[in-house]
N, CA, C and O of each residue as an XYZ file, in Angstrom:
836
protein
N       0.859     -1.191      0.000
C       0.000      0.000      0.000
C       0.894      1.240      0.000
O       1.688      1.430      0.921
N       0.770      2.087     -1.031
C       1.699      3.202     -1.146
C       1.034      4.554     -0.925
O       1.672      5.590     -1.115
N      -0.238      4.562     -0.526
C      -0.890      5.861     -0.313
C      -0.598      6.402      1.080
O      -1.472      6.999      1.709
N       0.628      6.196      1.569
C       0.980      6.716      2.889
C       2.315      7.430      2.817
O       3.126      7.133      1.940
N       2.561      8.366      3.722
C       3.846      9.064      3.735
C       4.980      8.117      4.114
O       4.740      7.034      4.647
N       6.214      8.527      3.836
C       7.381      7.718      4.172
C       7.534      7.546      5.681
O       7.915      6.470      6.141
N       7.249      8.565      6.438
C       7.324      8.509      7.891
C       6.005      8.993      8.487
O       5.518     10.074      8.155
N       5.434      8.175      9.371
C       4.226      8.547     10.100
C       4.579      8.528     11.581
O       5.076      7.521     12.085
N       4.330      9.625     12.281
C       4.652      9.729     13.700
C       3.357      9.879     14.496
O       2.528     10.736     14.193
N       3.194      9.047     15.505
C       2.050      9.148     16.411
C       2.526      9.778     17.716
O       3.456      9.280     18.350
N       1.883     10.875     18.115
C       2.230     11.540     19.366
C       0.983     11.633     20.235
O      -0.143     11.521     19.749
N       1.203     11.839     21.520
C       0.090     11.965     22.442
C       0.536     11.663     23.860
O       1.652     11.195     24.089
N      -0.338     11.933     24.797
C      -0.022     11.761     26.210
C       0.019     10.285     26.563
O      -0.461      9.449     25.798
N       0.589      9.961     27.717
C       0.669      8.564     28.149
C      -0.724      7.953     28.245
O      -1.650      8.556     28.786
N      -0.850      6.738     27.706
C      -2.130      6.045     27.721
C      -3.012      6.321     26.527
O      -4.127      5.805     26.458
N      -2.542      7.130     25.572
C      -3.388      7.490     24.425
C      -3.455      6.398     23.361
O      -4.233      6.508     22.414
N      -2.654      5.351     23.503
C      -2.747      4.219     22.575
C      -1.799      4.271     21.396
O      -2.020      3.588     20.396
N      -0.756      5.061     21.492
C       0.166      5.231     20.360
C       0.782      3.903     19.910
O       0.801      3.588     18.720
N       1.282      3.131     20.875
C       1.950      1.868     20.532
C       0.971      0.874     19.909
O       1.283      0.225     18.911
N      -0.203      0.763     20.502
C      -1.191     -0.183     19.987
C      -1.658      0.202     18.594
O      -1.740     -0.652     17.711
N      -1.963      1.472     18.386
C      -2.437      1.937     17.085
C      -1.347      1.787     16.022
O      -1.636      1.434     14.879
N      -0.103      2.053     16.399
C       0.978      1.925     15.419
C       1.122      0.482     14.952
O       1.389      0.235     13.776
N       0.947     -0.469     15.861
C       1.040     -1.886     15.487
C      -0.101     -2.282     14.562
O       0.104     -3.044     13.618
N      -1.298     -1.773     14.823
C      -2.444     -2.077     13.962
C      -2.241     -1.468     12.579
O      -2.520     -2.111     11.567
N      -1.753     -0.222     12.536
C      -1.462      0.404     11.243
C      -0.419     -0.399     10.474
O      -0.508     -0.540      9.255
N       0.561     -0.920     11.190
C       1.601     -1.734     10.559
C       0.996     -3.000      9.953
O       1.337     -3.383      8.833
N       0.106     -3.642     10.691
C      -0.547     -4.858     10.194
C      -1.407     -4.574      8.971
O      -1.457     -5.378      8.040
N      -2.081     -3.433      8.974
C      -2.991     -3.112      7.874
C      -2.265     -2.638      6.617
O      -2.777     -2.786      5.507
N      -1.083     -2.073      6.789
C      -0.375     -1.497      5.646
C       0.838     -2.298      5.198
O       1.307     -2.141      4.071
N       1.349     -3.157      6.077
C       2.579     -3.865      5.764
C       3.823     -3.017      6.002
O       4.931     -3.438      5.673
N       3.650     -1.831      6.568
C       4.762     -0.930      6.855
C       5.285     -1.220      8.264
O       4.495     -1.381      9.194
N       6.590     -1.286      8.425
C       7.186     -1.571      9.730
C       6.856     -0.469     10.729
O       6.751      0.704     10.369
N       6.696     -0.864     11.988
C       6.459      0.113     13.046
C       7.543     -0.023     14.106
O       8.048     -1.117     14.356
N       7.895      1.103     14.728
C       8.829      1.081     15.848
C       8.294      1.951     16.966
O       7.554      2.905     16.727
N       8.673      1.617     18.185
C       8.314      2.381     19.370
C       9.595      3.052     19.865
O      10.550      2.365     20.227
N       9.625      4.373     19.883
C      10.842      5.088     20.238
C      11.304      4.766     21.661
O      12.497      4.576     21.896
N      10.370      4.703     22.603
C      10.747      4.371     23.975
C      11.422      3.001     24.029
O      12.437      2.824     24.702
N      10.847      2.036     23.313
C      11.397      0.683     23.302
C      12.788      0.666     22.682
O      13.681     -0.023     23.176
N      12.975      1.420     21.604
C      14.281      1.461     20.938
C      15.340      2.099     21.843
O      16.494      1.672     21.845
N      14.949      3.112     22.604
C      15.891      3.749     23.531
C      16.245      2.779     24.659
O      17.406      2.685     25.056
N      15.258      2.067     25.168
C      15.527      1.080     26.216
C      16.493      0.006     25.732
O      17.397     -0.399     26.463
N      16.300     -0.450     24.501
C      17.213     -1.455     23.939
C      18.621     -0.899     23.796
O      19.592     -1.566     24.154
N      18.740      0.320     23.275
C      20.048      0.915     23.029
C      20.796      1.205     24.329
O      22.014      1.041     24.402
N      20.054      1.639     25.359
C      20.690      2.027     26.617
C      20.769      0.890     27.629
O      21.462      0.999     28.640
N      20.059     -0.196     27.354
C      20.138     -1.369     28.221
C      19.450     -1.230     29.557
O      19.854     -1.859     30.535
N      18.401     -0.404     29.614
C      17.660     -0.248     30.868
C      16.279      0.354     30.599
O      16.086      1.033     29.591
N      15.319      0.109     31.497
C      13.991      0.719     31.349
C      14.077      2.233     31.468
O      14.978      2.762     32.119
N      13.142      2.923     30.842
C      13.142      4.383     30.871
C      13.001      4.916     32.291
O      13.653      5.897     32.646
N      12.174      4.295     33.096
C      12.012      4.761     34.489
C      13.353      4.731     35.215
O      13.687      5.661     35.950
N      14.121      3.658     35.008
C      15.438      3.574     35.647
C      16.380      4.643     35.090
O      17.198      5.201     35.822
N      16.260      4.921     33.798
C      17.090      5.949     33.165
C      16.811      7.318     33.795
O      17.729      8.100     34.042
N      15.538      7.588     34.049
C      15.156      8.852     34.687
C      15.792      8.970     36.067
O      16.314     10.022     36.437
N      15.739      7.873     36.822
C      16.243      7.890     38.198
C      17.771      7.986     38.211
O      18.349      8.720     39.012
N      18.408      7.243     37.325
C      19.874      7.167     37.334
C      20.547      8.385     36.713
O      21.536      8.892     37.243
N      20.004      8.856     35.579
C      20.670      9.931     34.837
C      19.888     11.245     34.797
O      20.443     12.295     34.473
N      18.595     11.178     35.127
C      17.771     12.382     35.062
C      17.031     12.495     33.737
O      17.404     11.874     32.741
N      15.983     13.294     33.747
C      15.151     13.439     32.553
C      15.926     14.060     31.392
O      15.719     13.685     30.239
N      16.814     15.003     31.688
C      17.533     15.702     30.620
C      18.307     14.731     29.733
O      18.297     14.861     28.509
N      18.973     13.763     30.348
C      19.760     12.799     29.575
C      18.851     11.945     28.682
O      19.178     11.662     27.530
N      17.709     11.544     29.237
C      16.774     10.771     28.420
C      16.266     11.596     27.239
O      16.173     11.088     26.122
N      15.940     12.857     27.479
C      15.438     13.711     26.396
C      16.492     13.891     25.306
O      16.153     13.985     24.127
N      17.756     13.939     25.690
C      18.819     14.026     24.684
C      18.817     12.792     23.780
O      18.949     12.904     22.561
N      18.666     11.621     24.390
C      18.630     10.376     23.618
C      17.408     10.355     22.701
O      17.489      9.924     21.551
N      16.290     10.821     23.218
C      15.042     10.869     22.457
C      15.189     11.777     21.238
O      14.765     11.421     20.139
N      15.791     12.949     21.437
C      16.001     13.892     20.334
C      16.976     13.318     19.312
O      16.798     13.486     18.105
N      17.998     12.645     19.804
C      18.985     12.056     18.896
C      18.344     11.008     17.999
O      18.602     10.976     16.796
N      17.514     10.157     18.574
C      16.832      9.138     17.779
C      15.899      9.784     16.762
O      15.850      9.346     15.612
N      15.163     10.811     17.158
C      14.266     11.501     16.229
C      15.060     12.103     15.076
O      14.645     12.017     13.921
N      16.203     12.713     15.389
C      17.056     13.283     14.341
C      17.433     12.230     13.311
O      17.361     12.463     12.104
N      17.837     11.061     13.811
C      18.274      9.995     12.901
C      17.110      9.514     12.035
O      17.270      9.288     10.836
N      15.960      9.363     12.643
C      14.791      8.894     11.898
C      14.376      9.865     10.798
O      13.868      9.458      9.753
N      14.599     11.150     11.048
C      14.154     12.181     10.101
C      15.304     12.772      9.290
O      15.104     13.724      8.535
N      16.513     12.212      9.441
C      17.687     12.675      8.689
C      17.883     14.182      8.868
O      18.116     14.909      7.902
N      17.785     14.640     10.124
C      17.874     16.064     10.423
C      19.320     16.531     10.353
O      20.245     15.799     10.707
N      19.498     17.770      9.887
C      20.830     18.370      9.787
C      21.028     19.372     10.912
O      20.462     19.187     11.989
N      21.807     20.424     10.707
C      22.157     21.351     11.783
C      20.972     22.101     12.361
O      20.017     22.423     11.654
N      21.048     22.378     13.675
C      19.958     23.086     14.356
C      19.743     24.473     13.777
O      18.601     24.885     13.575
N      20.808     25.193     13.508
C      20.681     26.548     12.955
C      20.024     26.486     11.584
O      19.162     27.303     11.261
N      20.433     25.521     10.787
C      19.862     25.388      9.450
C      18.413     24.916      9.496
O      17.602     25.278      8.645
N      18.100     24.098     10.506
C      16.716     23.666     10.687
C      15.826     24.872     10.962
O      14.741     25.000     10.395
N      16.296     25.750     11.834
C      15.520     26.946     12.155
C      15.369     27.854     10.943
O      14.354     28.533     10.784
N      16.403     27.860     10.078
C      16.367     28.699      8.879
C      15.655     28.023      7.719
O      15.448     28.630      6.669
N      15.279     26.755      7.914
C      14.610     26.027      6.842
C      15.545     25.581      5.748
O      15.115     25.352      4.617
N      16.842     25.451      6.072
C      17.823     25.050      5.088
C      18.372     23.677      5.421
O      18.166     23.168      6.523
N      19.081     23.070      4.456
C      19.642     21.740      4.636
C      21.153     21.803      4.462
O      21.649     22.371      3.489
N      21.887     21.214      5.415
C      23.337     21.072      5.262
C      23.712     19.668      5.684
O      22.844     18.861      6.018
N      24.990     19.379      5.672
C      25.421     18.048      6.066
C      25.743     17.926      7.540
O      26.130     16.850      7.996
N      25.591     19.008      8.300
C      25.931     18.983      9.720
C      24.764     18.469     10.541
O      23.628     18.907     10.355
N      25.040     17.538     11.452
C      23.979     16.977     12.272
C      23.594     17.935     13.390
O      24.429     18.684     13.897
N      22.314     17.902     13.768
C      21.851     18.742     14.875
C      22.438     18.257     16.202
O      22.889     19.063     17.016
N      22.433     16.962     16.414
C      22.957     16.395     17.649
C      24.260     15.692     17.326
O      24.276     14.762     16.520
N      25.353     16.120     17.943
C      26.654     15.522     17.703
C      26.991     14.582     18.856
O      26.843     14.947     20.023
N      27.439     13.389     18.534
C      27.779     12.395     19.521
C      29.029     11.689     19.048
O      29.250     11.546     17.846
N      29.862     11.238     20.000
C      31.099     10.557     19.619
C      30.796      9.325     18.768
O      31.285      9.203     17.645
N      29.998      8.428     19.305
C      29.570      7.251     18.553
C      28.090      7.071     18.860
O      27.729      6.660     19.963
N      27.254      7.370     17.914
C      25.819      7.324     18.163
C      25.311      5.888     18.179
O      25.593      5.102     17.274
N      24.559      5.564     19.220
C      23.924      4.250     19.303
C      22.731      4.159     18.355
O      22.177      3.081     18.142
N      22.346      5.294     17.794
C      21.154      5.339     16.959
C      21.481      5.553     15.474
O      20.597      5.823     14.661
N      22.759      5.427     15.147
C      23.193      5.684     13.777
C      22.500      4.770     12.770
O      22.273      5.156     11.623
N      22.166      3.555     13.209
C      21.518      2.600     12.300
C      20.223      3.171     11.722
O      19.843      2.843     10.598
N      19.543      4.035     12.500
C      18.271      4.597     12.029
C      18.474      5.661     10.960
O      17.564      5.951     10.183
N      19.668      6.242     10.923
C      19.952      7.254      9.896
C      20.019      6.628      8.514
O      19.859      7.316      7.505
N      20.256      5.323      8.467
C      20.394      4.629      7.183
C      19.123      3.918      6.755
O      19.100      3.253      5.719
N      18.080      4.052      7.532
C      16.821      3.382      7.193
C      15.986      4.290      6.296
O      15.510      5.341      6.724
N      15.821      3.873      5.072
C      15.081      4.670      4.089
C      13.660      4.158      3.883
O      12.837      4.828      3.258
N      13.372      2.956      4.415
C      12.049      2.375      4.167
C      10.970      3.131      4.938
O      11.267      3.873      5.874
N       9.715      2.933      4.536
C       8.591      3.545      5.235
C       8.568      3.050      6.686
O       8.905      1.899      6.966
N       8.169      3.928      7.593
C       8.098      3.562      9.010
C       6.911      4.248      9.680
O       6.582      5.394      9.374
N       6.285      3.532     10.590
C       5.275      4.096     11.477
C       5.912      4.164     12.849
O       6.341      3.141     13.383
N       5.981      5.362     13.433
C       6.758      5.579     14.652
C       5.851      6.029     15.795
O       5.140      7.028     15.692
N       5.896      5.269     16.879
C       5.199      5.660     18.098
C       6.180      6.430     18.973
O       7.218      5.897     19.367
N       5.855      7.678     19.276
C       6.763      8.552     20.031
C       6.443      8.540     21.522
O       5.314      8.257     21.925
N       7.444      8.849     22.327
C       7.215      9.005     23.754
C       6.354     10.224     24.041
O       6.325     11.174     23.258
N       5.662     10.193     25.153
C       4.715     11.263     25.464
C       5.331     12.636     25.621
O       4.654     13.644     25.417
N       6.623     12.693     25.984
C       7.253     13.987     26.225
C       8.135     14.482     25.103
O       8.877     15.447     25.284
N       8.070     13.841     23.942
C       8.963     14.236     22.851
C       8.722     15.677     22.399
O       9.614     16.306     21.829
N       7.531     16.198     22.648
C       7.172     17.542     22.191
C       7.673     18.636     23.124
O       7.442     19.817     22.864
N       8.354     18.266     24.204
C       8.849     19.272     25.141
C      10.013     20.064     24.568
O      10.275     21.181     25.014
N      10.712     19.511     23.595
C      11.839     20.189     22.956
C      11.346     20.982     21.742
O      10.636     20.447     20.891
N      11.728     22.260     21.669
C      11.265     23.133     20.580
C      11.636     22.581     19.205
O      10.807     22.569     18.296
N      12.883     22.125     19.052
C      13.327     21.623     17.756
C      12.629     20.315     17.392
O      12.342     20.064     16.221
N      12.359     19.485     18.397
C      11.609     18.261     18.119
C      10.241     18.586     17.524
O       9.784     17.922     16.593
N       9.594     19.614     18.073
C       8.268     19.984     17.553
C       8.366     20.458     16.109
O       7.498     20.150     15.292
N       9.422     21.209     15.791
C       9.600     21.663     14.411
C       9.847     20.490     13.465
O       9.316     20.447     12.355
N      10.658     19.546     13.922
C      10.937     18.361     13.096
C       9.648     17.588     12.844
O       9.344     17.224     11.708
N       8.898     17.343     13.909
C       7.658     16.570     13.783
C       6.644     17.279     12.908
O       5.915     16.638     12.151
N       6.593     18.598     13.006
C       5.634     19.357     12.221
C       5.902     19.265     10.728
O       5.004     19.507      9.920
N       7.128     18.918     10.352
C       7.478     18.766      8.940
C       7.247     17.342      8.446
O       7.424     17.052      7.262
N       6.853     16.459      9.352
C       6.533     15.076      9.007
C       5.010     14.915      9.003
O       4.274     15.870      9.254
N       4.549     13.690      8.714
C       3.120     13.409      8.846
C       2.912     12.947     10.290
O       3.017     11.759     10.594
N       2.617     13.897     11.167
C       2.528     13.631     12.602
C       1.079     13.724     13.060
O       0.380     14.690     12.757
N       0.643     12.716     13.787
C      -0.751     12.599     14.207
C      -0.835     12.650     15.730
O      -0.205     11.853     16.426
N      -1.611     13.585     16.230
C      -1.848     13.707     17.665
C      -3.072     12.885     18.035
O      -4.178     13.172     17.577
N      -2.876     11.856     18.869
C      -3.992     11.058     19.371
C      -4.522     11.743     20.630
O      -3.974     11.588     21.722
N      -5.584     12.492     20.450
C      -6.158     13.293     21.537
C      -7.164     12.460     22.331
O      -7.916     11.669     21.762
N      -7.167     12.648     23.648
C      -8.128     11.934     24.494
C      -8.376     12.739     25.757
O      -7.580     13.602     26.128
N      -9.491     12.444     26.412
C      -9.809     13.090     27.678
C      -8.753     12.707     28.712
O      -8.508     11.518     28.918
N      -8.117     13.688     29.371
C      -7.083     13.353     30.355
C      -7.613     12.511     31.510
O      -6.878     11.693     32.063
N      -8.883     12.701     31.884
C      -9.461     11.891     32.957
C      -9.522     10.423     32.556
O      -9.257      9.540     33.372
N      -9.873     10.162     31.292
C      -9.934      8.776     30.812
C      -8.530      8.193     30.684
O      -8.314      7.013     30.957
N      -7.587      9.018     30.272
C      -6.200      8.551     30.182
C      -5.689      8.162     31.564
O      -4.995      7.157     31.714
N      -6.029      8.947     32.556
C      -5.583      8.642     33.919
C      -6.103      7.289     34.375
O      -5.367      6.504     34.973
N      -7.369      7.018     34.094
C      -7.957      5.733     34.499
C      -7.239      4.575     33.811
O      -7.116      3.496     34.391
N      -6.766      4.783     32.589
C      -6.073      3.713     31.865
C      -4.715      3.385     32.464
O      -4.309      2.223     32.485
N      -4.013      4.397     32.950
C      -2.605      4.178     33.318
C      -2.327      4.264     34.817
O      -1.183      4.076     35.230
N      -3.328      4.541     35.639
C      -3.049      4.838     37.049
C      -2.429      3.665     37.806
O      -1.805      3.868     38.847
N      -2.589      2.454     37.306
C      -2.007      1.310     37.992
C      -0.635      0.913     37.484
O      -0.058     -0.066     37.956
N      -0.109      1.659     36.533
C       1.172      1.320     35.915
C       2.308      2.076     36.593
O       2.507      3.265     36.342
N       3.049      1.384     37.451
C       4.137      2.015     38.195
C       5.377      2.272     37.378
O       6.332      2.861     37.886
N       5.396      1.845     36.116
C       6.573      2.066     35.278
C       6.562      3.426     34.578
O       7.542      3.805     33.936
N       5.465      4.150     34.704
C       5.401      5.458     34.056
C       6.400      6.407     34.723
O       6.409      6.510     35.949
N       7.235      7.097     33.958
C       8.282      7.904     34.572
C       7.815      9.211     35.192
O       8.532      9.794     36.004
N       6.604      9.691     34.821
C       6.196     10.996     35.310
C       5.157     10.937     36.419
O       5.501     11.028     37.598
N       3.899     10.787     36.055
C       2.816     11.060     36.999
C       2.831     10.169     38.232
O       2.214     10.507     39.242
N       3.522      9.043     38.169
C       3.458      8.097     39.271
C       4.757      8.034     40.063
O       4.921      7.163     40.917
N       5.664      8.933     39.793
C       6.980      8.888     40.400
C       6.929      9.257     41.876
O       6.859     10.437     42.223
N       6.964      8.246     42.750
C       7.078      8.451     44.193
C       5.983      9.343     44.784
O       6.218     10.056     45.760
N       4.803      9.302     44.199
C       3.668     10.052     44.761
C       2.673      9.051     45.322
O       2.057      8.295     44.570
N       2.514      9.042     46.633
C       1.663      8.040     47.269
C       0.193      8.472     47.306
O      -0.700      7.636     47.170
N      -0.054      9.745     47.485
C      -1.429     10.222     47.599
C      -2.130     10.182     46.246
O      -1.646     10.751     45.268
N      -3.271      9.505     46.200
C      -4.003      9.309     44.944
C      -4.451     10.630     44.331
O      -4.312     10.832     43.124
N      -4.983     11.523     45.147
C      -5.461     12.805     44.624
C      -4.311     13.649     44.083
O      -4.444     14.292     43.041
N      -3.199     13.647     44.781
C      -2.032     14.406     44.331
C      -1.475     13.825     43.032
O      -1.075     14.553     42.123
N      -1.461     12.481     42.973
C      -0.963     11.807     41.773
C      -1.841     12.127     40.562
O      -1.346     12.386     39.465
N      -3.135     12.102     40.783
C      -4.077     12.410     39.701
C      -3.934     13.857     39.247
O      -3.950     14.130     38.047
N      -3.793     14.788     40.191
C      -3.680     16.197     39.838
C      -2.390     16.462     39.062
O      -2.373     17.272     38.134
N      -1.320     15.782     39.441
C      -0.055     15.945     38.706
C      -0.210     15.453     37.276
O       0.272     16.080     36.333
N      -0.883     14.331     37.130
C      -1.129     13.774     35.802
C      -1.912     14.755     34.931
O      -1.541     15.008     33.785
N      -2.999     15.308     35.482
C      -3.841     16.230     34.721
C      -3.113     17.538     34.434
O      -3.286     18.122     33.364
N      -2.304     17.998     35.377
C      -1.548     19.234     35.182
C      -0.532     19.077     34.048
O      -0.367     19.977     33.225
N       0.144     17.930     34.013
C       1.094     17.668     32.931
C       0.387     17.656     31.576
O       0.912     18.161     30.584
N      -0.805     17.074     31.552
C      -1.560     17.049     30.293
C      -1.902     18.462     29.836
O      -1.743     18.795     28.662
N      -2.371     19.291     30.765
C      -2.745     20.666     30.411
C      -1.551     21.429     29.824
O      -1.710     22.219     28.893
N      -0.367     21.188     30.371
C       0.825     21.876     29.883
C       1.263     21.357     28.517
O       1.773     22.120     27.696
N       1.070     20.078     28.275
C       1.566     19.473     27.039
C       0.597     19.571     25.866
O       1.023     19.562     24.711
N      -0.699     19.666     26.148
C      -1.684     19.622     25.063
C      -1.390     20.625     23.938
O      -1.404     20.223     22.775
N      -1.124     21.910     24.222
C      -0.850     22.839     23.119
C       0.423     22.489     22.349
O       0.544     22.822     21.170
N       1.361     21.827     22.999
C       2.594     21.429     22.321
C       2.335     20.280     21.344
O       2.928     20.231     20.267
N       1.456     19.365     21.722
C       1.063     18.296     20.791
C       0.412     18.901     19.545
O       0.706     18.496     18.420
N      -0.462     19.861     19.758
C      -1.163     20.477     18.628
C      -0.192     21.239     17.730
O      -0.344     21.255     16.509
N       0.797     21.862     18.340
C       1.794     22.601     17.566
C       2.618     21.663     16.682
O       2.968     22.017     15.557
N       2.923     20.480     17.187
C       3.780     19.542     16.460
C       3.031     18.743     15.401
O       3.645     18.259     14.450
N       1.724     18.597     15.547
C       0.964     17.667     14.705
C       0.445     18.300     13.420
O       0.133     19.490     13.370
N       0.362     17.478     12.393
C      -0.300     17.875     11.155
C      -1.786     17.533     11.227
O      -2.616     18.181     10.591
N      -2.105     16.507     12.011
C      -3.473     16.003     12.104
C      -3.764     15.665     13.561
O      -2.894     15.164     14.273
N      -4.996     15.942     14.006
C      -5.442     15.534     15.338
C      -6.595     14.545     15.188
O      -7.556     14.795     14.461
N      -6.482     13.424     15.886
C      -7.540     12.406     15.859
C      -8.063     12.234     17.282
O      -7.309     11.872     18.185
N      -9.344     12.493     17.479
C      -9.986     12.319     18.768
C     -10.223     10.821     18.985
O     -10.805     10.156     18.129
N      -9.773     10.293     20.125
C      -9.820      8.841     20.338
C     -10.865      8.391     21.350
O     -11.111      7.192     21.480
N     -11.491      9.328     22.074
C     -12.454      8.934     23.106
C     -13.584      8.092     22.512
O     -14.175      8.450     21.493
N     -13.871      6.974     23.165
C     -14.969      6.123     22.742
C     -14.691      5.271     21.511
O     -15.603      4.634     20.984
N     -13.454      5.249     21.050
C     -13.097      4.473     19.856
C     -12.126      3.365     20.224
O     -11.284      3.532     21.106
N     -12.249      2.230     19.543
C     -11.295      1.147     19.732
C     -10.014      1.478     18.965
O     -10.048      2.301     18.050
N      -8.891      0.859     19.316
C      -7.665      1.074     18.542
C      -7.839      0.756     17.057
O      -7.250      1.426     16.208
N      -8.637     -0.254     16.741
C      -8.891     -0.597     15.334
C      -9.641      0.521     14.621
O      -9.347      0.832     13.466
N     -10.609      1.125     15.307
C     -11.356      2.243     14.715
C     -10.448      3.456     14.505
O     -10.542      4.147     13.490
N      -9.577      3.701     15.467
C      -8.650      4.833     15.345
C      -7.717      4.615     14.155
O      -7.492      5.527     13.359
N      -7.181      3.412     14.040
C      -6.294      3.105     12.916
C      -7.027      3.253     11.585
O      -6.464      3.776     10.623
N      -8.273      2.799     11.524
C      -9.058      2.937     10.298
C      -9.305      4.390      9.941
O      -9.269      4.754      8.766
N      -9.558      5.230     10.946
C      -9.754      6.662     10.709
C      -8.484      7.306     10.173
O      -8.536      8.132      9.261
N      -7.341      6.925     10.743
C      -6.063      7.461     10.284
C      -5.796      7.078      8.829
O      -5.357      7.908      8.032
N      -6.061      5.832      8.494
C      -5.851      5.382      7.101
C      -6.748      6.162      6.158
O      -6.328      6.526      5.059
N      -7.987      6.424      6.578
C      -8.879      7.207      5.724
C      -8.383      8.620      5.532
O      -8.467      9.163      4.430
N      -7.868      9.223      6.581
C      -7.318     10.589      6.475
C      -6.117     10.636      5.542
O      -5.975     11.566      4.748
N      -5.256      9.631      5.640
C      -4.057      9.617      4.804
C      -4.405      9.426      3.330
O      -3.803     10.052      2.457
N      -5.373      8.562      3.061
C      -5.783      8.330      1.688
C      -6.394      9.600      1.080
O      -6.156      9.923     -0.084
N      -7.172     10.300      1.878
C      -7.835     11.501      1.349
C      -6.862     12.649      1.133
O      -7.149     13.567      0.365
N      -5.699     12.608      1.812
C      -4.732     13.680      1.674
C      -3.720     13.415      0.553
O      -2.948     14.299      0.180
N      -3.736     12.190      0.026
C      -2.752     11.844     -1.020
C      -3.244     12.289     -2.403
O      -2.552     12.083     -3.400
């Protein structure tokens, strides 16, 4: 099936179904899918929650940006801001663990981590791709993920249920406009199965081609 862009990026808050929908899209199209969080965990040899605790969020975000750069063949940061292309990479590393992704030219469906939009340049990169924001009610998202202790943000060492819930909702309120800024398309997911969401996305892509 060729009526799809070379790179499709799914973004959204934790619990929005990015990983599940990307796998369904992969099955329906025959296009490979990858989960950025999973790829970072493989490359770094540890779960993301442990990475946050051991190295801090900043180090994880650097790895996340580096992987995105490789996936999108991004060049220099200054040139990115100017809308120009050069051979200089935005993120320089001695030996990149993510270099293999710079050589992948095949179509890919990419499930992004929930916080990838926190970096200004990441949002610009995503906005130039076919990026889909999976929007959902934050209250419903909270109910989906509240029992998952592996989440690096809303559940980090917060014992009080009300405080944990408020932190989760506050993070969503701060991130929502950033998702919209980065996305080319917004798909409302409330009340829809992952299969229905994937079908809606395929219909949108076909109509835009």
